[in-house]
N, CA, C, O and the ligand as a Tripos MOL2 file, in Angstrom:
@<TRIPOS>MOLECULE
protein
  241   239    61     0     0
PROTEIN
NO_CHARGES

@<TRIPOS>ATOM
      1 N          87.9620   96.9590  111.0130 N.3       1 MET1
      2 CA         87.5230   96.2330  112.2120 C.3       1 MET1
      3 C          87.1080   94.8120  111.8630 C.2       1 MET1
      4 O          86.1660   94.2880  112.4570 O.2       1 MET1
      5 N          87.7780   94.1850  110.9270 N.am      2 ASP2
      6 CA         87.4300   92.8160  110.5500 C.3       2 ASP2
      7 C          88.4770   91.8350  111.0430 C.2       2 ASP2
      8 O          88.6340   90.7460  110.4910 O.2       2 ASP2
      9 N          89.2030   92.2370  112.1050 N.am      3 ASP3
     10 CA         90.3060   91.3960  112.5590 C.3       3 ASP3
     11 C          89.8800   90.3780  113.6100 C.2       3 ASP3
     12 O          90.7030   89.5780  114.0530 O.2       3 ASP3
     13 N          88.6180   90.3910  114.0150 N.am      4 LEU4
     14 CA         88.1370   89.4100  114.9810 C.3       4 LEU4
     15 C          87.5210   88.2200  114.2550 C.2       4 LEU4
     16 O          86.8110   88.3820  113.2630 O.2       4 LEU4
     17 N          87.8020   87.0230  114.7630 N.am      5 PRO5
     18 CA         87.1520   85.8510  114.1650 C.3       5 PRO5
     19 C          85.6460   85.9220  114.3690 C.2       5 PRO5
     20 O          85.1760   86.4970  115.3510 O.2       5 PRO5
     21 N          84.8980   85.3470  113.4580 N.am      6 GLU6
     22 CA         83.4420   85.3400  113.6010 C.3       6 GLU6
     23 C          83.0610   84.5560  114.8450 C.2       6 GLU6
     24 O          83.6470   83.5130  115.1380 O.2       6 GLU6
     25 N          82.0810   85.0600  115.5720 N.am      7 GLY7
     26 CA         81.6740   84.4100  116.8110 C.3       7 GLY7
     27 C          82.3290   85.0490  118.0150 C.2       7 GLY7
     28 O          81.8730   84.8640  119.1430 O.2       7 GLY7
     29 N          83.3990   85.8020  117.7880 N.am      8 THR8
     30 CA         84.0500   86.5120  118.8850 C.3       8 THR8
     31 C          83.5440   87.9400  118.9170 C.2       8 THR8
     32 O          84.0090   88.7860  118.1540 O.2       8 THR8
     33 N          82.6100   88.2060  119.7810 N.am      9 ARG9
     34 CA         82.0620   89.5560  119.8510 C.3       9 ARG9
     35 C          82.2520   90.1130  121.2500 C.2       9 ARG9
     36 O          81.3050   90.5880  121.8770 O.2       9 ARG9
     37 N          83.4590   90.0500  121.7230 N.am     10 LEU10
     38 CA         83.7620   90.6600  123.0060 C.3      10 LEU10
     39 C          83.6400   92.1670  122.8790 C.2      10 LEU10
     40 O          84.0670   92.7580  121.8870 O.2      10 LEU10
     41 N          83.0650   92.7680  123.8740 N.am     11 ALA11
     42 CA         82.9860   94.2240  123.8800 C.3      11 ALA11
     43 C          83.0280   94.7030  125.3230 C.2      11 ALA11
     44 O          82.2790   94.2220  126.1740 O.2      11 ALA11
     45 N          83.8920   95.6330  125.5780 N.am     12 VAL12
     46 CA         83.9510   96.2520  126.9020 C.3      12 VAL12
     47 C          83.8990   97.7620  126.7160 C.2      12 VAL12
     48 O          84.1130   98.2760  125.6190 O.2      12 VAL12
     49 N          83.6150   98.4490  127.7910 N.am     13 GLN13
     50 CA         83.5730   99.9060  127.7060 C.3      13 GLN13
     51 C          84.9150  100.4730  128.1100 C.2      13 GLN13
     52 O          85.5470  100.0120  129.0600 O.2      13 GLN13
     53 N          85.3360  101.4780  127.3710 N.am     14 CYS14
     54 CA         86.5850  102.1700  127.6580 C.3      14 CYS14
     55 C          86.5300  102.7470  129.0680 C.2      14 CYS14
     56 O          85.5670  103.4190  129.4410 O.2      14 CYS14
     57 N          87.5830  102.4740  129.8510 N.am     15 ILE15
     58 CA         87.5980  102.9680  131.2320 C.3      15 ILE15
     59 C          87.7870  104.4680  131.2830 C.2      15 ILE15
     60 O          87.6210  105.0890  132.3330 O.2      15 ILE15
     61 N          88.1340  105.0490  130.1490 N.am     16 ARG16
     62 CA         88.4000  106.4880  130.1510 C.3      16 ARG16
     63 C          87.2000  107.2860  129.6370 C.2      16 ARG16
     64 O          86.7990  108.2710  130.2570 O.2      16 ARG16
     65 N          86.6270  106.8620  128.5030 N.am     17 CYS17
     66 CA         85.5460  107.6460  127.9090 C.3      17 CYS17
     67 C          84.2260  106.8880  127.8800 C.2      17 CYS17
     68 O          83.1920  107.4700  127.5510 O.2      17 CYS17
     69 N          84.2380  105.5910  128.2210 N.am     18 GLY18
     70 CA         82.9990  104.8320  128.2510 C.3      18 GLY18
     71 C          82.5420  104.3440  126.8940 C.2      18 GLY18
     72 O          81.4810  103.7290  126.7830 O.2      18 GLY18
     73 N          83.3200  104.6060  125.8630 N.am     19 GLY19
     74 CA         82.9560  104.1380  124.5270 C.3      19 GLY19
     75 C          83.1570  102.6340  124.4090 C.2      19 GLY19
     76 O          83.9920  102.0530  125.1020 O.2      19 GLY19
     77 N          82.3800  102.0070  123.5220 N.am     20 TRP20
     78 CA         82.4810  100.5610  123.3650 C.3      20 TRP20
     79 C          83.7120  100.1920  122.5630 C.2      20 TRP20
     80 O          84.0140  100.8030  121.5380 O.2      20 TRP20
     81 N          84.4250   99.1710  123.0520 N.am     21 LEU21
     82 CA         85.6280   98.6930  122.3920 C.3      21 LEU21
     83 C          85.3830   97.2760  121.8830 C.2      21 LEU21
     84 O          84.8590   96.4330  122.6100 O.2      21 LEU21
     85 N          85.7600   97.0210  120.6480 N.am     22 VAL22
     86 CA         85.5390   95.6930  120.0920 C.3      22 VAL22
     87 C          86.8190   95.0810  119.5260 C.2      22 VAL22
     88 O          86.8510   93.8820  119.2470 O.2      22 VAL22
     89 N          87.8650   95.8710  119.3520 N.am     23 SER23
     90 CA         89.0990   95.2880  118.8410 C.3      23 SER23
     91 C          89.8330   94.5810  119.9760 C.2      23 SER23
     92 O          89.8130   95.0450  121.1160 O.2      23 SER23
     93 N          90.4740   93.4690  119.6670 N.am     24 ALA24
     94 CA         91.1120   92.6390  120.6810 C.3      24 ALA24
     95 C          92.0850   93.4470  121.5270 C.2      24 ALA24
     96 O          92.1350   93.3060  122.7490 O.2      24 ALA24
     97 N          92.8490   94.2880  120.8610 N.am     25 GLU25
     98 CA         93.8400   95.0920  121.5780 C.3      25 GLU25
     99 C          93.1840   96.0480  122.5620 C.2      25 GLU25
    100 O          93.6140   96.1710  123.7090 O.2      25 GLU25
    101 N          92.1450   96.7190  122.1020 N.am     26 SER26
    102 CA         91.4760   97.7020  122.9510 C.3      26 SER26
    103 C          90.7660   97.0230  124.1100 C.2      26 SER26
    104 O          90.7600   97.5380  125.2280 O.2      26 SER26
    105 N          90.1650   95.8640  123.8440 N.am     27 VAL27
    106 CA         89.4810   95.1200  124.9000 C.3      27 VAL27
    107 C          90.4780   94.6970  125.9660 C.2      27 VAL27
    108 O          90.1930   94.7890  127.1600 O.2      27 VAL27
    109 N          91.6440   94.2350  125.5380 N.am     28 THR28
    110 CA         92.6700   93.8130  126.4910 C.3      28 THR28
    111 C          93.1190   94.9790  127.3630 C.2      28 THR28
    112 O          93.3220   94.8260  128.5670 O.2      28 THR28
    113 N          93.2700   96.1410  126.7430 N.am     29 ALA29
    114 CA         93.7590   97.3040  127.4770 C.3      29 ALA29
    115 C          92.6350   98.0390  128.1910 C.2      29 ALA29
    116 O          92.8880   98.8980  129.0360 O.2      29 ALA29
    117 N          91.3710   97.6960  127.8450 N.am     30 ARG30
    118 CA         90.2070   98.4130  128.3860 C.3      30 ARG30
    119 C          90.2450   99.8930  128.0080 C.2      30 ARG30
    120 O          89.6770  100.7430  128.6930 O.2      30 ARG30
    121 N          90.9280  100.1740  126.9050 N.am     31 LEU31
    122 CA         91.0750  101.5630  126.4550 C.3      31 LEU31
    123 C          91.0090  101.5940  124.9400 C.2      31 LEU31
    124 O          91.5710  100.7270  124.2690 O.2      31 LEU31
    125 N          90.3350  102.5760  124.4100 N.am     32 GLY32
    126 CA         90.3870  102.7760  122.9660 C.3      32 GLY32
    127 C          91.7440  103.2910  122.5610 C.2      32 GLY32
    128 O          92.5040  103.7680  123.4040 O.2      32 GLY32
    129 N          92.0620  103.2030  121.2740 N.am     33 PRO33
    130 CA         93.3830  103.6360  120.7900 C.3      33 PRO33
    131 C          93.6890  105.0780  121.1640 C.2      33 PRO33
    132 O          94.7990  105.3930  121.5910 O.2      33 PRO33
    133 N          92.7150  105.9420  121.0050 N.am     34 VAL34
    134 CA         92.9350  107.3650  121.3030 C.3      34 VAL34
    135 C          93.1560  107.5620  122.8020 C.2      34 VAL34
    136 O          94.0720  108.2740  123.2120 O.2      34 VAL34
    137 N          92.3100  106.9250  123.6160 N.am     35 CYS35
    138 CA         92.4330  107.0690  125.0690 C.3      35 CYS35
    139 C          93.7270  106.4390  125.5650 C.2      35 CYS35
    140 O          94.3480  106.9520  126.4960 O.2      35 CYS35
    141 N          94.1390  105.3370  124.9550 N.am     36 ALA36
    142 CA         95.3910  104.7070  125.3480 C.3      36 ALA36
    143 C          96.5510  105.6690  125.1230 C.2      36 ALA36
    144 O          97.4740  105.7550  125.9320 O.2      36 ALA36
    145 N          96.4840  106.3910  124.0060 N.am     37 ARG37
    146 CA         97.5410  107.3530  123.7100 C.3      37 ARG37
    147 C          97.5280  108.4740  124.7540 C.2      37 ARG37
    148 O          98.5790  108.9100  125.2230 O.2      37 ARG37
    149 N          96.3270  108.9320  125.1080 N.am     38 HIS38
    150 CA         96.2240  109.9820  126.1130 C.3      38 HIS38
    151 C          96.7330  109.4930  127.4570 C.2      38 HIS38
    152 O          97.4310  110.2180  128.1660 O.2      38 HIS38
    153 N          96.3820  108.2640  127.8050 N.am     39 SER39
    154 CA         96.8160  107.7220  129.0850 C.3      39 SER39
    155 C          98.3350  107.6000  129.1270 C.2      39 SER39
    156 O          98.9640  107.8730  130.1490 O.2      39 SER39
    157 N          98.9060  107.1910  128.0160 N.am     40 ARG40
    158 CA        100.3640  107.0990  127.9590 C.3      40 ARG40
    159 C         100.9900  108.4610  128.1510 C.2      40 ARG40
    160 O         101.9720  108.6040  128.8790 O.2      40 ARG40
    161 N         100.4300  109.4470  127.5100 N.am     41 ALA41
    162 CA        100.9470  110.8030  127.6400 C.3      41 ALA41
    163 C         100.8150  111.2680  129.0840 C.2      41 ALA41
    164 O         101.7370  111.8700  129.6330 O.2      41 ALA41
    165 N          99.6580  110.9850  129.7030 N.am     42 ASP42
    166 CA         99.4460  111.3770  131.0910 C.3      42 ASP42
    167 C         100.4620  110.6790  131.9920 C.2      42 ASP42
    168 O         101.0660  111.3030  132.8650 O.2      42 ASP42
    169 N         100.6430  109.3770  131.7700 N.am     43 ALA43
    170 CA        101.5620  108.6100  132.6080 C.3      43 ALA43
    171 C         102.9750  109.1480  132.4760 C.2      43 ALA43
    172 O         103.7140  109.2370  133.4560 O.2      43 ALA43
    173 N         103.3420  109.5060  131.2500 N.am     44 ARG44
    174 CA        104.6880  110.0240  131.0350 C.3      44 ARG44
    175 C         104.8780  111.3560  131.7490 C.2      44 ARG44
    176 O         105.9310  111.6360  132.3210 O.2      44 ARG44
    177 N         103.8280  112.1660  131.6980 N.am     45 ARG45
    178 CA        103.9110  113.4570  132.3560 C.3      45 ARG45
    179 C         104.0260  113.2640  133.8750 C.2      45 ARG45
    180 O         104.7890  113.9680  134.5370 O.2      45 ARG45
    181 N         103.2610  112.3000  134.4230 N.am     46 ALA46
    182 CA        103.2090  112.1020  135.8710 C.3      46 ALA46
    183 C         104.4440  111.3590  136.3690 C.2      46 ALA46
    184 O         105.0350  111.7430  137.3790 O.2      46 ALA46
    185 N         104.8330  110.3070  135.6750 N.am     47 ALA47
    186 CA        105.9600  109.4940  136.1300 C.3      47 ALA47
    187 C         106.6560  108.9090  134.9110 C.2      47 ALA47
    188 O         106.2880  107.8390  134.4250 O.2      47 ALA47
    189 N         107.6440  109.6060  134.4340 N.am     48 THR48
    190 CA        108.2620  109.2420  133.1650 C.3      48 THR48
    191 C         108.9620  107.8940  133.2270 C.2      48 THR48
    192 O         109.2450  107.3050  132.1830 O.2      48 THR48
    193 N         109.2440  107.3990  134.3990 N.am     49 GLU49
    194 CA        109.9730  106.1340  134.5010 C.3      49 GLU49
    195 C         109.0570  104.9220  134.5430 C.2      49 GLU49
    196 O         109.5350  103.7890  134.4790 O.2      49 GLU49
    197 N         107.7430  105.1370  134.6490 N.am     50 ILE50
    198 CA        106.8050  104.0230  134.7550 C.3      50 ILE50
    199 C         105.7500  104.1130  133.6600 C.2      50 ILE50
    200 O         104.6650  104.6510  133.8860 O.2      50 ILE50
    201 N         106.0610  103.5880  132.4690 N.am     51 PRO51
    202 CA        105.0870  103.5850  131.3820 C.3      51 PRO51
    203 C         104.0360  102.5020  131.5990 C.2      51 PRO51
    204 O         104.2880  101.3250  131.3420 O.2      51 PRO51
    205 N         102.8580  102.9040  132.0740 N.am     52 LEU52
    206 CA        101.8380  101.9420  132.4840 C.3      52 LEU52
    207 C         101.2940  101.1170  131.3350 C.2      52 LEU52
    208 O         100.9390   99.9520  131.5130 O.2      52 LEU52
    209 N         101.2280  101.7220  130.1450 N.am     53 PHE53
    210 CA        100.5840  101.0220  129.0340 C.3      53 PHE53
    211 C         101.5770  100.7600  127.9120 C.2      53 PHE53
    212 O         101.1890  100.6090  126.7540 O.2      53 PHE53
    213 N         102.8410  100.7070  128.2540 N.am     54 ASP54
    214 CA        103.8520  100.5290  127.2170 C.3      54 ASP54
    215 C         104.1490   99.0580  126.9980 C.2      54 ASP54
    216 O         105.3020   98.6310  127.0520 O.2      54 ASP54
    217 N         103.0790   98.2720  126.7450 N.am     55 LEU55
    218 CA        103.2430   96.8430  126.5390 C.3      55 LEU55
    219 C         103.5560   96.5610  125.0900 C.2      55 LEU55
    220 O         102.9750   97.1820  124.1990 O.2      55 LEU55
    221 N         104.4700   95.6290  124.8350 N.am     56 PRO56
    222 CA        104.7670   95.2510  123.4540 C.3      56 PRO56
    223 C         103.5760   94.5230  122.8420 C.2      56 PRO56
    224 O         102.8410   93.8220  123.5380 O.2      56 PRO56
    225 N         103.3910   94.6950  121.5320 N.am     57 GLN57
    226 CA        102.2520   94.0680  120.8400 C.3      57 GLN57
    227 C         102.2770   92.5600  120.9990 C.2      57 GLN57
    228 O         101.2190   91.9310  121.0330 O.2      57 GLN57
    229 N         103.4500   91.9660  121.0960 N.am     58 GLU58
    230 CA        103.5480   90.5100  121.1300 C.3      58 GLU58
    231 C         102.9630   89.9430  122.4170 C.2      58 GLU58
    232 O         102.6400   88.7570  122.4820 O.2      58 GLU58
    233 N         102.8240   90.7830  123.4420 N.am     59 ALA59
    234 CA        102.3080   90.3080  124.7190 C.3      59 ALA59
    235 C         100.8560   89.8800  124.6050 C.2      59 ALA59
    236 O         100.3830   89.1000  125.4320 O.2      59 ALA59
    237 N         100.1490   90.3570  123.6250 N.am     60 TYR60
    238 CA         98.7630   89.9920  123.4560 C.3      60 TYR60
    239 C          98.6530   88.6820  122.7090 C.2      60 TYR60
    240 O          97.5470   88.2010  122.4660 O.2      60 TYR60
    241 ZN         88.0390  105.8800  125.3690 Zn       61 ZN61
@<TRIPOS>BOND
     1     1     2 1
     2     2     3 1
     3     3     4 2
     4     3     5 am
     5     5     6 1
     6     6     7 1
     7     7     8 2
     8     7     9 am
     9     9    10 1
    10    10    11 1
    11    11    12 2
    12    11    13 am
    13    13    14 1
    14    14    15 1
    15    15    16 2
    16    15    17 am
    17    17    18 1
    18    18    19 1
    19    19    20 2
    20    19    21 am
    21    21    22 1
    22    22    23 1
    23    23    24 2
    24    23    25 am
    25    25    26 1
    26    26    27 1
    27    27    28 2
    28    27    29 am
    29    29    30 1
    30    30    31 1
    31    31    32 2
    32    31    33 am
    33    33    34 1
    34    34    35 1
    35    35    36 2
    36    35    37 am
    37    37    38 1
    38    38    39 1
    39    39    40 2
    40    39    41 am
    41    41    42 1
    42    42    43 1
    43    43    44 2
    44    43    45 am
    45    45    46 1
    46    46    47 1
    47    47    48 2
    48    47    49 am
    49    49    50 1
    50    50    51 1
    51    51    52 2
    52    51    53 am
    53    53    54 1
    54    54    55 1
    55    55    56 2
    56    55    57 am
    57    57    58 1
    58    58    59 1
    59    59    60 2
    60    59    61 am
    61    61    62 1
    62    62    63 1
    63    63    64 2
    64    63    65 am
    65    65    66 1
    66    66    67 1
    67    67    68 2
    68    67    69 am
    69    69    70 1
    70    70    71 1
    71    71    72 2
    72    71    73 am
    73    73    74 1
    74    74    75 1
    75    75    76 2
    76    75    77 am
    77    77    78 1
    78    78    79 1
    79    79    80 2
    80    79    81 am
    81    81    82 1
    82    82    83 1
    83    83    84 2
    84    83    85 am
    85    85    86 1
    86    86    87 1
    87    87    88 2
    88    87    89 am
    89    89    90 1
    90    90    91 1
    91    91    92 2
    92    91    93 am
    93    93    94 1
    94    94    95 1
    95    95    96 2
    96    95    97 am
    97    97    98 1
    98    98    99 1
    99    99   100 2
   100    99   101 am
   101   101   102 1
   102   102   103 1
   103   103   104 2
   104   103   105 am
   105   105   106 1
   106   106   107 1
   107   107   108 2
   108   107   109 am
   109   109   110 1
   110   110   111 1
   111   111   112 2
   112   111   113 am
   113   113   114 1
   114   114   115 1
   115   115   116 2
   116   115   117 am
   117   117   118 1
   118   118   119 1
   119   119   120 2
   120   119   121 am
   121   121   122 1
   122   122   123 1
   123   123   124 2
   124   123   125 am
   125   125   126 1
   126   126   127 1
   127   127   128 2
   128   127   129 am
   129   129   130 1
   130   130   131 1
   131   131   132 2
   132   131   133 am
   133   133   134 1
   134   134   135 1
   135   135   136 2
   136   135   137 am
   137   137   138 1
   138   138   139 1
   139   139   140 2
   140   139   141 am
   141   141   142 1
   142   142   143 1
   143   143   144 2
   144   143   145 am
   145   145   146 1
   146   146   147 1
   147   147   148 2
   148   147   149 am
   149   149   150 1
   150   150   151 1
   151   151   152 2
   152   151   153 am
   153   153   154 1
   154   154   155 1
   155   155   156 2
   156   155   157 am
   157   157   158 1
   158   158   159 1
   159   159   160 2
   160   159   161 am
   161   161   162 1
   162   162   163 1
   163   163   164 2
   164   163   165 am
   165   165   166 1
   166   166   167 1
   167   167   168 2
   168   167   169 am
   169   169   170 1
   170   170   171 1
   171   171   172 2
   172   171   173 am
   173   173   174 1
   174   174   175 1
   175   175   176 2
   176   175   177 am
   177   177   178 1
   178   178   179 1
   179   179   180 2
   180   179   181 am
   181   181   182 1
   182   182   183 1
   183   183   184 2
   184   183   185 am
   185   185   186 1
   186   186   187 1
   187   187   188 2
   188   187   189 am
   189   189   190 1
   190   190   191 1
   191   191   192 2
   192   191   193 am
   193   193   194 1
   194   194   195 1
   195   195   196 2
   196   195   197 am
   197   197   198 1
   198   198   199 1
   199   199   200 2
   200   199   201 am
   201   201   202 1
   202   202   203 1
   203   203   204 2
   204   203   205 am
   205   205   206 1
   206   206   207 1
   207   207   208 2
   208   207   209 am
   209   209   210 1
   210   210   211 1
   211   211   212 2
   212   211   213 am
   213   213   214 1
   214   214   215 1
   215   215   216 2
   216   215   217 am
   217   217   218 1
   218   218   219 1
   219   219   220 2
   220   219   221 am
   221   221   222 1
   222   222   223 1
   223   223   224 2
   224   223   225 am
   225   225   226 1
   226   226   227 1
   227   227   228 2
   228   227   229 am
   229   229   230 1
   230   230   231 1
   231   231   232 2
   232   231   233 am
   233   233   234 1
   234   234   235 1
   235   235   236 2
   236   235   237 am
   237   237   238 1
   238   238   239 1
   239   239   240 2
@<TRIPOS>SUBSTRUCTURE
     1 MET1         2 RESIDUE 1 A MET
     2 ASP2         6 RESIDUE 1 A ASP
     3 ASP3        10 RESIDUE 1 A ASP
     4 LEU4        14 RESIDUE 1 A LEU
     5 PRO5        18 RESIDUE 1 A PRO
     6 GLU6        22 RESIDUE 1 A GLU
     7 GLY7        26 RESIDUE 1 A GLY
     8 THR8        30 RESIDUE 1 A THR
     9 ARG9        34 RESIDUE 1 A ARG
    10 LEU10       38 RESIDUE 1 A LEU
    11 ALA11       42 RESIDUE 1 A ALA
    12 VAL12       46 RESIDUE 1 A VAL
    13 GLN13       50 RESIDUE 1 A GLN
    14 CYS14       54 RESIDUE 1 A CYS
    15 ILE15       58 RESIDUE 1 A ILE
    16 ARG16       62 RESIDUE 1 A ARG
    17 CYS17       66 RESIDUE 1 A CYS
    18 GLY18       70 RESIDUE 1 A GLY
    19 GLY19       74 RESIDUE 1 A GLY
    20 TRP20       78 RESIDUE 1 A TRP
    21 LEU21       82 RESIDUE 1 A LEU
    22 VAL22       86 RESIDUE 1 A VAL
    23 SER23       90 RESIDUE 1 A SER
    24 ALA24       94 RESIDUE 1 A ALA
    25 GLU25       98 RESIDUE 1 A GLU
    26 SER26      102 RESIDUE 1 A SER
    27 VAL27      106 RESIDUE 1 A VAL
    28 THR28      110 RESIDUE 1 A THR
    29 ALA29      114 RESIDUE 1 A ALA
    30 ARG30      118 RESIDUE 1 A ARG
    31 LEU31      122 RESIDUE 1 A LEU
    32 GLY32      126 RESIDUE 1 A GLY
    33 PRO33      130 RESIDUE 1 A PRO
    34 VAL34      134 RESIDUE 1 A VAL
    35 CYS35      138 RESIDUE 1 A CYS
    36 ALA36      142 RESIDUE 1 A ALA
    37 ARG37      146 RESIDUE 1 A ARG
    38 HIS38      150 RESIDUE 1 A HIS
    39 SER39      154 RESIDUE 1 A SER
    40 ARG40      158 RESIDUE 1 A ARG
    41 ALA41      162 RESIDUE 1 A ALA
    42 ASP42      166 RESIDUE 1 A ASP
    43 ALA43      170 RESIDUE 1 A ALA
    44 ARG44      174 RESIDUE 1 A ARG
    45 ARG45      178 RESIDUE 1 A ARG
    46 ALA46      182 RESIDUE 1 A ALA
    47 ALA47      186 RESIDUE 1 A ALA
    48 THR48      190 RESIDUE 1 A THR
    49 GLU49      194 RESIDUE 1 A GLU
    50 ILE50      198 RESIDUE 1 A ILE
    51 PRO51      202 RESIDUE 1 A PRO
    52 LEU52      206 RESIDUE 1 A LEU
    53 PHE53      210 RESIDUE 1 A PHE
    54 ASP54      214 RESIDUE 1 A ASP
    55 LEU55      218 RESIDUE 1 A LEU
    56 PRO56      222 RESIDUE 1 A PRO
    57 GLN57      226 RESIDUE 1 A GLN
    58 GLU58      230 RESIDUE 1 A GLU
    59 ALA59      234 RESIDUE 1 A ALA
    60 TYR60      238 RESIDUE 1 A TYR
    61 ZN61       241 GROUP 0 **** ****
């Protein structure tokens, strides 16, 4: 978890489990890595043609 520049202490709560997120990727998605995976699985199960969180890493 040393990938954030010093002085950047953004933190949001996971919309799924309420846990604190501090990594840039998780903050952007408002989801922790584990919850993001679960959400993707849920989305695929519900609507396989609409991957809600299937954003490419470069988009960040
Ligand atoms: Zn979570």
